[in-house]
C-alpha positions as CSV (number, residue, x, y, z in Angstrom):
1,M,-58.1,22.0,37.3
2,V,-55.7,19.8,35.5
3,T,-58.4,16.8,34.8
4,L,-60.8,19.6,33.9
5,G,-57.9,21.6,31.2
6,S,-58.3,17.8,29.6
7,V,-61.6,16.9,29.4
8,M,-62.1,20.4,28.1
9,L,-59.1,19.5,25.9
10,Y,-60.6,16.1,24.7
11,R,-64.0,17.7,23.9
12,R,-63.1,20.6,22.0
13,P,-59.6,20.2,20.5
14,A,-60.3,23.0,18.6
15,E,-59.5,25.1,21.7
16,N,-56.1,23.6,22.3
17,Y,-54.2,26.1,22.7
18,L,-56.2,27.8,25.4
19,W,-56.5,24.1,27.5
20,G,-53.1,23.2,26.8
21,A,-52.1,26.5,28.3
22,I,-54.1,25.6,31.8
23,I,-53.4,22.5,32.1
24,L,-49.7,23.7,32.0
25,A,-49.8,26.5,34.8
26,F,-51.9,24.4,36.9
27,S,-49.6,21.5,36.8
28,V,-46.4,23.9,37.0
29,V,-48.5,25.6,40.4
30,S,-49.1,22.5,42.0
31,I,-45.8,22.0,43.1
32,L,-46.3,24.4,45.5
33,G,-49.5,23.0,47.1
34,S,-48.8,19.1,47.2
35,M,-45.1,18.8,45.7
36,G,-46.9,18.1,42.1
37,G,-48.9,14.5,43.3
38,L,-44.8,13.4,44.0
39,M,-43.8,14.8,41.3
40,V,-45.5,11.9,39.0
41,G,-48.1,14.3,38.5
42,L,-46.0,17.6,38.0
43,V,-44.1,15.8,35.2
44,L,-47.1,14.3,33.6
45,G,-49.2,17.3,33.5
46,I,-46.0,19.5,31.9
47,L,-45.8,16.7,29.4
48,G,-49.5,17.0,28.8
49,G,-49.5,20.6,28.5
50,I,-46.4,20.9,26.2
51,L,-48.4,18.3,23.7
52,A,-51.7,19.9,23.7
53,L,-49.8,23.1,23.2
54,T,-47.8,21.5,19.7
55,W,-50.9,19.6,18.5
56,T,-51.7,20.5,14.9
57,D,-54.9,18.9,13.3
58,T,-53.4,18.4,10.0
59,G,-52.5,14.5,10.0
60,K,-57.0,14.0,9.1
61,P,-57.6,13.3,5.7
62,I,-60.0,16.3,4.7
63,G,-61.9,13.7,1.9
64,Q,-61.6,10.6,-0.1
65,T,-60.8,11.5,-4.0
66,A,-62.2,8.8,-5.9
67,I,-59.2,7.7,-8.3
68,A,-61.6,5.7,-11.9
69,L,-59.4,2.8,-13.0
70,S,-59.2,1.6,-16.2
71,T,-60.5,-2.2,-16.8
72,S,-60.0,-2.7,-20.2
73,A,-56.5,-3.0,-21.5
74,P,-54.8,-0.6,-23.6
75,S,-55.4,-1.0,-27.7
76,S,-52.5,-0.8,-29.6
77,V,-53.0,1.8,-33.3
78,A,-49.9,0.3,-35.4
């Protein structure tokens, strides 16, 4: 379930709260079944779930704006 949650998080990043919570929940529950994958899987799953819950998409540039640069020298009026 942790692997499925991470794949769905990659495919649907807008639903990061849902998939992050699923990853986090199943990582914590994994300690009951198989000792959390020798504790490495538990720690990596918890870390990935927390990162998914706190991730925001504000770093992407929305659109590139063109800046008009003047190539002519400024004229001095004196």
